[in-house]
N, CA and C atoms as an extended XYZ file, in Angstrom:
501
Properties=species:S:1:pos:R:3:atomname:S:1:resname:S:1:resid:I:1 pbc="F F F"
N       105.982      101.713       68.908 N   MET     1
C       107.230      102.188       69.455 CA  MET     1
C       108.191      101.015       69.601 C   MET     1
N       109.388      101.217       69.130 N   MET     2
C       110.378      100.155       69.147 CA  MET     2
C       111.088      100.107       70.503 C   MET     2
N       111.301       98.899       71.005 N   LYS     3
C       111.987       98.737       72.283 CA  LYS     3
C       113.486       98.817       72.078 C   LYS     3
N       114.141       99.475       72.981 N   THR     4
C       115.594       99.575       72.901 CA  THR     4
C       116.216       98.432       73.694 C   THR     4
N       117.483       98.235       73.483 N   ARG     5
C       118.230       97.208       74.221 CA  ARG     5
C       118.163       97.502       75.723 C   ARG     5
N       118.194       98.761       76.075 N   ARG     6
C       118.146       99.151       77.483 CA  ARG     6
C       116.810       98.730       78.131 C   ARG     6
N       115.684       98.903       77.408 N   ASP     7
C       114.371       98.468       77.914 CA  ASP     7
C       114.371       96.967       78.168 C   ASP     7
N       114.928       96.216       77.221 N   THR     8
C       114.989       94.761       77.349 CA  THR     8
C       115.843       94.364       78.539 C   THR     8
N       116.977       95.014       78.733 N   MET     9
C       117.866       94.678       79.841 CA  MET     9
C       117.210       94.999       81.187 C   MET     9
N       116.454       96.074       81.268 N   LYS    10
C       115.764       96.405       82.511 CA  LYS    10
C       114.819       95.279       82.901 C   LYS    10
N       114.062       94.810       81.932 N   ARG    11
C       113.100       93.748       82.200 CA  ARG    11
C       113.816       92.477       82.646 C   ARG    11
N       114.917       92.140       82.019 N   LYS    12
C       115.656       90.933       82.372 CA  LYS    12
C       116.194       91.014       83.795 C   LYS    12
N       116.577       92.188       84.237 N   ARG    13
C       117.105       92.336       85.594 CA  ARG    13
C       116.012       92.226       86.648 C   ARG    13
N       114.811       92.681       86.359 N   THR    14
C       113.772       92.688       87.387 CA  THR    14
C       113.099       91.325       87.547 C   THR    14
N       112.940       90.558       86.476 N   ALA    15
C       112.257       89.274       86.585 CA  ALA    15
C       112.962       88.300       87.535 C   ALA    15
N       114.294       88.105       87.421 N   PRO    16
C       114.936       87.180       88.347 CA  PRO    16
C       114.813       87.623       89.808 C   PRO    16
N       114.817       88.915       90.074 N   THR    17
C       114.690       89.390       91.443 CA  THR    17
C       113.353       88.951       92.030 C   THR    17
N       112.270       89.135       91.269 N   HIS    18
C       110.951       88.725       91.739 CA  HIS    18
C       110.923       87.216       91.959 C   HIS    18
N       111.451       86.465       91.008 N   SER    19
C       111.477       85.010       91.110 CA  SER    19
C       112.305       84.582       92.320 C   SER    19
N       113.447       85.214       92.517 N   HIS    20
C       114.309       84.900       93.653 CA  HIS    20
C       113.597       85.211       94.965 C   HIS    20
N       112.918       86.344       95.034 N   GLU    21
C       112.202       86.725       96.253 CA  GLU    21
C       111.114       85.708       96.567 C   GLU    21
N       110.392       85.286       95.551 N   SER    22
C       109.316       84.313       95.731 CA  SER    22
C       109.858       82.970       96.206 C   SER    22
N       110.928       82.486       95.576 N   SER    23
C       111.484       81.193       95.987 CA  SER    23
C       112.142       81.285       97.354 C   SER    23
N       112.717       82.435       97.680 N   THR    24
C       113.307       82.622       99.011 CA  THR    24
C       112.214       82.602      100.071 C   THR    24
N       111.103       83.288       99.823 N   THR    25
C       109.983       83.305      100.763 CA  THR    25
C       109.466       81.884      100.980 C   THR    25
N       109.365       81.111       99.920 N   GLY    26
C       108.917       79.727      100.028 CA  GLY    26
C       109.870       78.874      100.835 C   GLY    26
N       111.152       79.045      100.589 N   ARG    27
C       112.152       78.246      101.329 CA  ARG    27
C       112.154       78.634      102.800 C   ARG    27
N       112.006       79.916      103.106 N   VAL    28
C       111.932       80.357      104.508 CA  VAL    28
C       110.753       79.675      105.202 C   VAL    28
N       109.603       79.605      104.524 N   ALA    29
C       108.429       78.944      105.105 CA  ALA    29
C       108.712       77.464      105.362 C   ALA    29
N       109.365       76.790      104.428 N   GLU    30
C       109.697       75.377      104.606 CA  GLU    30
C       110.622       75.184      105.811 C   GLU    30
N       111.623       76.040      105.930 N   LEU    31
C       112.549       75.939      107.060 CA  LEU    31
C       111.859       76.295      108.381 C   LEU    31
N       110.975       77.272      108.341 N   PHE    32
C       110.213       77.678      109.524 CA  PHE    32
C       109.350       76.507      110.005 C   PHE    32
N       108.635       75.871      109.084 N   LEU    33
C       107.828       74.700      109.433 CA  LEU    33
C       108.724       73.594      109.980 C   LEU    33
N       109.845       73.343      109.318 N   GLY    34
C       110.770       72.311      109.785 CA  GLY    34
C       111.231       72.558      111.213 C   GLY    34
N       111.520       73.811      111.540 N   SER    35
C       111.974       74.115      112.900 CA  SER    35
C       110.859       73.887      113.922 C   SER    35
N       109.616       74.212      113.546 N   ILE    36
C       108.474       73.958      114.443 CA  ILE    36
C       108.348       72.459      114.700 C   ILE    36
N       108.404       71.693      113.622 N   LEU    37
C       108.248       70.242      113.758 CA  LEU    37
C       109.388       69.620      114.554 C   LEU    37
N       110.620       69.994      114.235 N   LEU    38
C       111.777       69.454      114.967 CA  LEU    38
C       111.699       69.768      116.454 C   LEU    38
N       111.300       70.979      116.791 N   SER    39
C       111.238       71.366      118.207 CA  SER    39
C       110.103       70.661      118.951 C   SER    39
N       109.225       69.988      118.205 N   ASN    40
C       108.142       69.225      118.821 CA  ASN    40
C       108.345       67.714      118.676 C   ASN    40
N       109.584       67.302      118.418 N   GLY    41
C       109.933       65.890      118.429 CA  GLY    41
C       109.702       65.116      117.150 C   GLY    41
N       109.400       65.804      116.046 N   PHE    42
C       109.196       65.126      114.772 CA  PHE    42
C       110.532       64.877      114.076 C   PHE    42
N       110.592       63.816      113.280 N   GLU    43
C       111.687       63.638      112.334 CA  GLU    43
C       111.246       64.370      111.070 C   GLU    43
N       112.130       65.150      110.472 N   VAL    44
C       111.745       65.990      109.334 CA  VAL    44
C       112.646       65.688      108.140 C   VAL    44
N       112.020       65.519      106.981 N   TYR    45
C       112.739       65.225      105.747 CA  TYR    45
C       112.293       66.204      104.666 C   TYR    45
N       113.218       66.571      103.814 N   SER    46
C       112.932       67.505      102.737 CA  SER    46
C       113.350       66.867      101.414 C   SER    46
N       112.474       66.850      100.407 N   PRO    47
C       112.843       66.229       99.119 CA  PRO    47
C       113.924       67.040       98.401 C   PRO    47
N       114.729       66.342       97.628 N   MET    48
C       115.782       67.014       96.871 CA  MET    48
C       115.250       67.621       95.577 C   MET    48
N       114.106       67.135       95.113 N   VAL    49
C       113.464       67.671       93.918 CA  VAL    49
C       112.012       67.979       94.249 C   VAL    49
N       111.381       68.798       93.419 N   ASP    50
C       109.995       69.182       93.654 CA  ASP    50
C       109.077       68.013       93.321 C   ASP    50
N       108.457       67.455       94.354 N   VAL    51
C       107.556       66.307       94.178 CA  VAL    51
C       106.161       66.607       94.715 C   VAL    51
N       105.817       67.892       94.797 N   ALA    52
C       104.514       68.358       95.280 CA  ALA    52
C       104.362       68.227       96.790 C   ALA    52
N       105.386       67.764       97.461 N   ILE    53
C       105.420       67.729       98.918 CA  ILE    53
C       106.700       68.461       99.317 C   ILE    53
N       106.561       69.480      100.163 N   ASP    54
C       107.732       70.263      100.565 CA  ASP    54
C       108.435       69.687      101.778 C   ASP    54
N       107.707       68.912      102.568 N   CYS    55
C       108.273       68.423      103.812 CA  CYS    55
C       107.549       67.133      104.200 C   CYS    55
N       108.307       66.147      104.601 N   LEU    56
C       107.763       64.907      105.129 CA  LEU    56
C       108.180       64.842      106.588 C   LEU    56
N       107.250       64.507      107.461 N   ALA    57
C       107.572       64.442      108.883 CA  ALA    57
C       106.995       63.160      109.481 C   ALA    57
N       107.734       62.608      110.423 N   ILE    58
C       107.271       61.449      111.177 CA  ILE    58
C       107.075       61.926      112.612 C   ILE    58
N       105.851       61.774      113.106 N   SER    59
C       105.534       62.251      114.453 CA  SER    59
C       106.168       61.335      115.495 C   SER    59
N       106.260       61.799      116.738 N   PRO    60
C       106.766       60.933      117.811 CA  PRO    60
C       105.946       59.646      117.962 C   PRO    60
N       104.674       59.675      117.540 N   ARG    61
C       103.806       58.484      117.596 CA  ARG    61
C       103.981       57.571      116.384 C   ARG    61
N       104.740       58.026      115.379 N   GLY    62
C       104.977       57.221      114.189 CA  GLY    62
C       104.086       57.552      113.010 C   GLY    62
N       103.256       58.585      113.113 N   SER    63
C       102.400       58.986      111.991 CA  SER    63
C       103.215       59.749      110.959 C   SER    63
N       102.915       59.496      109.693 N   GLN    64
C       103.594       60.179      108.597 CA  GLN    64
C       102.740       61.355      108.139 C   GLN    64
N       103.348       62.528      108.085 N   LEU    65
C       102.646       63.725      107.628 CA  LEU    65
C       103.387       64.300      106.432 C   LEU    65
N       102.623       64.733      105.439 N   ARG    66
C       103.190       65.319      104.224 CA  ARG    66
C       102.675       66.749      104.113 C   ARG    66
N       103.596       67.691      104.009 N   PHE    67
C       103.234       69.108      104.009 CA  PHE    67
C       103.521       69.761      102.670 C   PHE    67
N       102.608       70.613      102.270 N   GLN    68
C       102.834       71.542      101.166 CA  GLN    68
C       102.846       72.925      101.809 C   GLN    68
N       103.863       73.722      101.534 N   CYS    69
C       103.993       75.065      102.122 CA  CYS    69
C       103.568       76.125      101.109 C   CYS    69
N       102.802       77.070      101.576 N   LYS    70
C       102.379       78.210      100.767 CA  LYS    70
C       102.665       79.461      101.584 C   LYS    70
N       103.360       80.402      100.999 N   SER    71
C       103.772       81.573      101.775 CA  SER    71
C       103.672       82.848      100.963 C   SER    71
N       103.538       83.935      101.690 N   ARG    72
C       103.527       85.274      101.122 CA  ARG    72
C       104.406       86.141      102.011 C   ARG    72
N       105.199       86.996      101.396 N   SER    73
C       106.120       87.838      102.169 CA  SER    73
C       105.408       88.982      102.877 C   SER    73
N       104.270       89.394      102.363 N   LYS    74
C       103.559       90.528      102.964 CA  LYS    74
C       102.666       90.070      104.114 C   LYS    74
N       102.710       90.809      105.197 N   GLN    75
C       101.947       90.490      106.398 CA  GLN    75
C       100.433       90.529      106.149 C   GLN    75
N        99.994       91.322      105.181 N   ASP    76
C        98.559       91.468      104.933 CA  ASP    76
C        98.079       90.682      103.704 C   ASP    76
N        98.866       89.725      103.229 N   ALA    77
C        98.459       88.916      102.072 CA  ALA    77
C        97.179       88.153      102.403 C   ALA    77
N        96.288       88.050      101.430 N   THR    78
C        95.004       87.398      101.685 CA  THR    78
C        94.665       86.271      100.721 C   THR    78
N        95.510       85.997       99.731 N   VAL    79
C        95.206       84.953       98.756 CA  VAL    79
C        96.386       83.984       98.673 C   VAL    79
N        96.070       82.690       98.774 N   PHE    80
C        97.069       81.635       98.653 CA  PHE    80
C        96.547       80.599       97.667 C   PHE    80
N        97.374       80.204       96.704 N   ASP    81
C        96.997       79.178       95.739 CA  ASP    81
C        97.786       77.905       95.990 C   ASP    81
N        97.086       76.807       96.048 N   LEU    82
C        97.695       75.493       96.159 CA  LEU    82
C        97.340       74.730       94.898 C   LEU    82
N        98.335       74.380       94.087 N   SER    83
C        98.052       73.602       92.883 CA  SER    83
C        98.556       72.181       93.081 C   SER    83
N        97.738       71.248       92.667 N   LEU    84
C        98.082       69.837       92.804 CA  LEU    84
C        98.633       69.311       91.494 C   LEU    84
N        99.440       68.258       91.556 N   PRO    85
C        99.979       67.674       90.323 CA  PRO    85
C        98.857       67.130       89.442 C   PRO    85
N        99.074       67.148       88.128 N   LYS    86
C        98.081       66.596       87.203 CA  LYS    86
C        97.992       65.077       87.339 C   LYS    86
N        99.098       64.460       87.711 N   ASP    87
C        99.147       63.000       87.866 CA  ASP    87
C        98.276       62.573       89.048 C   ASP    87
N        97.215       61.854       88.767 N   LYS    88
C        96.265       61.433       89.806 CA  LYS    88
C        96.899       60.442       90.794 C   LYS    88
N        98.006       59.824       90.404 N   ARG    89
C        98.680       58.869       91.291 CA  ARG    89
C        99.608       59.559       92.281 C   ARG    89
N        99.833       60.850       92.125 N   ALA    90
C       100.758       61.577       92.999 CA  ALA    90
C       100.242       61.580       94.440 C   ALA    90
N       101.158       61.499       95.358 N   THR    91
C       100.818       61.544       96.771 CA  THR    91
C       100.404       62.961       97.135 C   THR    91
N        99.267       63.083       97.782 N   LEU    92
C        98.759       64.396       98.185 CA  LEU    92
C        99.255       64.749       99.583 C   LEU    92
N        99.282       66.023       99.889 N   PRO    93
C        99.701       66.409      101.245 CA  PRO    93
C        98.635       65.999      102.266 C   PRO    93
N        99.078       65.759      103.500 N   THR    94
C        98.130       65.559      104.598 CA  THR    94
C        97.768       66.909      105.196 C   THR    94
N        98.691       67.885      105.057 N   HIS    95
C        98.516       69.220      105.631 CA  HIS    95
C        99.065       70.283      104.687 C   HIS    95
N        98.526       71.476      104.821 N   VAL    96
C        99.083       72.629      104.114 CA  VAL    96
C        99.516       73.632      105.173 C   VAL    96
N       100.738       74.141      105.007 N   PHE    97
C       101.293       75.150      105.903 CA  PHE    97
C       101.206       76.487      105.179 C   PHE    97
N       100.367       77.364      105.688 N   TYR    98
C       100.231       78.714      105.127 CA  TYR    98
C       100.974       79.680      106.043 C   TYR    98
N       101.797       80.538      105.457 N   MET    99
C       102.553       81.510      106.249 CA  MET    99
C       102.536       82.847      105.529 C   MET    99
N       102.316       83.914      106.290 N   ARG   100
C       102.404       85.238      105.685 CA  ARG   100
C       103.190       86.152      106.600 C   ARG   100
N       103.998       86.987      105.956 N   GLY   101
C       104.857       87.916      106.682 CA  GLY   101
C       106.232       87.327      106.917 C   GLY   101
N       107.160       88.170      107.383 N   PRO   102
C       108.517       87.696      107.674 CA  PRO   102
C       108.513       86.743      108.864 C   PRO   102
N       109.466       85.811      108.878 N   ALA   103
C       109.493       84.743      109.882 CA  ALA   103
C       109.484       85.266      111.319 C   ALA   103
N       110.113       86.401      111.568 N   ASP   104
C       110.184       86.890      112.954 CA  ASP   104
C       108.847       87.392      113.489 C   ASP   104
N       107.868       87.616      112.612 N   ARG   105
C       106.534       88.011      113.068 CA  ARG   105
C       105.441       87.400      112.180 C   ARG   105
N       105.716       86.216      111.701 N   ALA   106
C       104.802       85.543      110.774 CA  ALA   106
C       103.527       85.093      111.463 C   ALA   106
N       102.484       85.097      110.690 N   GLU   107
C       101.229       84.476      111.079 CA  GLU   107
C       101.141       83.218      110.223 C   GLU   107
N       100.804       82.100      110.840 N   TYR   108
C       100.774       80.860      110.069 CA  TYR   108
C        99.635       79.957      110.517 C   TYR   108
N        99.283       79.051      109.604 N   TRP   109
C        98.244       78.061      109.834 CA  TRP   109
C        98.777       76.723      109.362 C   TRP   109
N        98.526       75.678      110.142 N   ILE   110
C        98.870       74.313      109.737 CA  ILE   110
C        97.535       73.587      109.630 C   ILE   110
N        97.084       73.386      108.394 N   VAL   111
C        95.709       72.960      108.150 CA  VAL   111
C        95.669       71.576      107.502 C   VAL   111
N        94.903       70.639      108.074 N   PRO   112
C        94.745       69.337      107.421 CA  PRO   112
C        94.139       69.509      106.024 C   PRO   112
N        94.596       68.709      105.077 N   PHE   113
C        94.157       68.871      103.698 CA  PHE   113
C        92.637       68.766      103.525 C   PHE   113
N        91.940       67.860      104.223 N   PRO   114
C        90.470       67.844      104.073 CA  PRO   114
C        89.821       69.178      104.477 C   PRO   114
N        90.395       69.865      105.453 N   VAL   115
C        89.876       71.176      105.865 CA  VAL   115
C        90.191       72.221      104.797 C   VAL   115
N        91.370       72.135      104.210 N   VAL   116
C        91.745       73.044      103.115 CA  VAL   116
C        90.712       72.932      101.998 C   VAL   116
N        90.358       71.715      101.638 N   LYS   117
C        89.389       71.508      100.556 CA  LYS   117
C        88.040       72.131      100.889 C   LYS   117
N        87.671       72.125      102.153 N   ARG   118
C        86.378       72.668      102.576 CA  ARG   118
C        86.334       74.195      102.498 C   ARG   118
N        87.461       74.873      102.777 N   TYR   119
C        87.452       76.334      102.883 CA  TYR   119
C        88.141       77.061      101.737 C   TYR   119
N        88.380       76.361      100.651 N   THR   120
C        89.005       77.000       99.492 CA  THR   120
C        88.090       76.900       98.284 C   THR   120
N        88.396       77.715       97.298 N   LYS   121
C        87.665       77.661       96.032 CA  LYS   121
C        88.481       76.784       95.088 C   LYS   121
N        87.849       75.762       94.557 N   ARG   122
C        88.531       74.830       93.657 CA  ARG   122
C        88.314       75.253       92.212 C   ARG   122
N        89.404       75.231       91.437 N   SER   123
C        89.305       75.542       90.012 CA  SER   123
C        90.375       74.756       89.263 C   SER   123
N        90.367       74.903       87.946 N   LYS   124
C        91.400       74.273       87.117 CA  LYS   124
C        92.291       75.363       86.556 C   LYS   124
N        93.593       75.142       86.641 N   GLY   125
C        94.549       76.090       86.091 CA  GLY   125
C        94.675       75.929       84.584 C   GLY   125
N        95.470       76.792       83.975 N   ARG   126
C        95.671       76.753       82.519 CA  ARG   126
C        96.269       75.439       82.048 C   ARG   126
N        97.072       74.801       82.915 N   THR   127
C        97.727       73.551       82.515 CA  THR   127
C        96.902       72.329       82.888 C   THR   127
N        95.711       72.539       83.448 N   GLY   128
C        94.860       71.420       83.818 CA  GLY   128
C        95.001       70.989       85.273 C   GLY   128
N        95.896       71.619       85.983 N   ARG   129
C        96.068       71.284       87.402 CA  ARG   129
C        94.900       71.795       88.225 C   ARG   129
N        94.569       71.058       89.270 N   VAL   130
C        93.545       71.502       90.209 CA  VAL   130
C        94.183       72.531       91.136 C   VAL   130
N        93.503       73.644       91.328 N   ILE   131
C        94.002       74.709       92.199 CA  ILE   131
C        92.985       74.942       93.307 C   ILE   131
N        93.484       74.978       94.539 N   TYR   132
C        92.664       75.335       95.690 CA  TYR   132
C        93.100       76.729       96.135 C   TYR   132
N        92.215       77.700       95.997 N   ARG   133
C        92.544       79.084       96.346 CA  ARG   133
C        91.909       79.431       97.691 C   ARG   133
N        92.765       79.835       98.614 N   LEU   134
C        92.303       80.261       99.932 CA  LEU   134
C        92.265       81.778       99.969 C   LEU   134
N        91.106       82.316      100.288 N   TYR   135
C        90.956       83.750      100.525 CA  TYR   135
C        90.869       83.930      102.034 C   TYR   135
N        91.795       84.675      102.610 N   LEU   136
C        91.769       84.914      104.049 CA  LEU   136
C        90.814       86.056      104.361 C   LEU   136
N        89.566       85.715      104.454 N   THR   137
C        88.528       86.672      104.836 CA  THR   137
C        88.288       86.522      106.334 C   THR   137
N        87.480       87.388      106.902 N   GLU   138
C        87.139       87.248      108.327 CA  GLU   138
C        86.486       85.891      108.579 C   GLU   138
N        85.613       85.489      107.663 N   GLU   139
C        84.917       84.207      107.815 CA  GLU   139
C        85.896       83.026      107.794 C   GLU   139
N        86.807       82.998      106.815 N   SER   140
C        87.752       81.877      106.727 CA  SER   140
C        88.746       81.911      107.890 C   SER   140
N        89.135       83.092      108.331 N   ARG   141
C        90.037       83.196      109.493 CA  ARG   141
C        89.375       82.620      110.745 C   ARG   141
N        88.082       82.898      110.913 N   ARG   142
C        87.353       82.319      112.053 CA  ARG   142
C        87.304       80.792      111.932 C   ARG   142
N        87.019       80.314      110.723 N   ALA   143
C        86.916       78.874      110.496 CA  ALA   143
C        88.256       78.162      110.720 C   ALA   143
N        89.351       78.850      110.449 N   LEU   144
C        90.682       78.242      110.566 CA  LEU   144
C        91.391       78.576      111.879 C   LEU   144
N        90.695       79.201      112.805 N   ARG   145
C        91.357       79.656      114.048 CA  ARG   145
C        91.983       78.504      114.841 C   ARG   145
N        91.413       77.304      114.748 N   ASP   146
C        91.971       76.166      115.487 CA  ASP   146
C        93.280       75.661      114.881 C   ASP   146
N        93.653       76.192      113.741 N   TYR   147
C        94.869       75.761      113.051 CA  TYR   147
C        95.918       76.871      112.987 C   TYR   147
N        95.659       77.985      113.648 N   ARG   148
C        96.526       79.157      113.575 CA  ARG   148
C        97.645       79.076      114.621 C   ARG   148
N        98.839       79.374      114.196 N   ASN   149
C       100.026       79.431      115.053 CA  ASN   149
C       100.096       78.219      115.987 C   ASN   149
N       100.204       78.421      117.286 N   GLU   150
C       100.404       77.319      118.231 CA  GLU   150
C        99.243       76.327      118.246 C   GLU   150
N        98.028       76.785      117.955 N   ASP   151
C        96.898       75.853      117.887 CA  ASP   151
C        97.086       74.864      116.733 C   ASP   151
N        97.645       75.339      115.639 N   GLY   152
C        97.948       74.458      114.513 CA  GLY   152
C        99.009       73.437      114.873 C   GLY   152
N        99.991       73.854      115.641 N   VAL   153
C       101.051       72.937      116.092 CA  VAL   153
C       100.432       71.842      116.958 C   VAL   153
N        99.545       72.227      117.862 N   LYS   154
C        98.883       71.237      118.734 CA  LYS   154
C        98.098       70.226      117.908 C   LYS   154
N        97.421       70.699      116.854 N   GLU   155
C        96.648       69.800      116.004 CA  GLU   155
C        97.568       68.795      115.317 C   GLU   155
N        98.717       69.252      114.841 N   VAL   156
C        99.654       68.366      114.156 CA  VAL   156
C       100.202       67.322      115.130 C   VAL   156
N       100.474       67.721      116.346 N   ILE   157
C       100.983       66.777      117.351 CA  ILE   157
C        99.947       65.680      117.617 C   ILE   157
N        98.657       66.036      117.598 N   ARG   158
C        97.581       65.059      117.841 CA  ARG   158
C        97.255       64.201      116.618 C   ARG   158
N        97.746       64.571      115.444 N   TRP   159
C        97.384       63.899      114.192 CA  TRP   159
C        97.624       62.395      114.295 C   TRP   159
N        96.632       61.625      113.879 N   LYS   160
C        96.738       60.163      113.929 CA  LYS   160
C        96.561       59.579      112.537 C   LYS   160
N        97.215       60.163      111.562 N   GLY   161
C        97.108       59.679      110.189 CA  GLY   161
C        97.845       58.369      110.018 C   GLY   161
N        98.301       58.112      108.816 N   ASN   162
C        98.990       56.862      108.488 CA  ASN   162
C       100.262       56.686      109.290 C   ASN   162
N       100.489       55.475      109.754 N   LYS   163
C       101.771       55.135      110.363 CA  LYS   163
C       102.776       54.963      109.237 C   LYS   163
N       104.007       55.377      109.486 N   SER   164
C       105.020       55.282      108.423 CA  SER   164
C       105.395       53.813      108.223 C   SER   164
N       105.669       53.453      106.998 N   GLN   165
C       106.118       52.097      106.678 CA  GLN   165
C       107.586       51.953      107.052 C   GLN   165
N       108.372       52.959      106.679 N   SER   166
C       109.784       53.002      107.045 CA  SER   166
C       110.249       54.429      106.880 C   SER   166
N       111.220       54.799      107.669 N   ALA   167
C       111.700       56.188      107.635 CA  ALA   167
C       112.783       56.380      106.604 C   ALA   167
């Protein structure tokens, strides 16, 4: 069956909407995390280009934290993929911020990267990137309870990672 121009135009109109929704959800998560950090006394920086880190923060104690944000617009989303750069020299995140649902009633976790590695399934993507897939099961939710919502904020405030060289 031959495709008509109208079929092609329908497809072109729907793809950008999905892409826009996905990037909007991601940006909302980044801004949501930024507001949490700012309200807890952190200095917050956002890269102008995609460098595998969505947010850099300096704690009141001077520790540098690097966040990768992963978000889903649906409140009942259960799968999150974190892909790392292929370049082994790239700076890795210290934490991953997972958020699901709209910001006004979002459920979120702020998880140190070593913990993310422990509770995710590691695989290789089609392009060779390492992917850490988090399945939010009852078991993983129990394991991550200390990083959920305000408990996650408390953990970040206590973080004693690297001191920043310069802001």
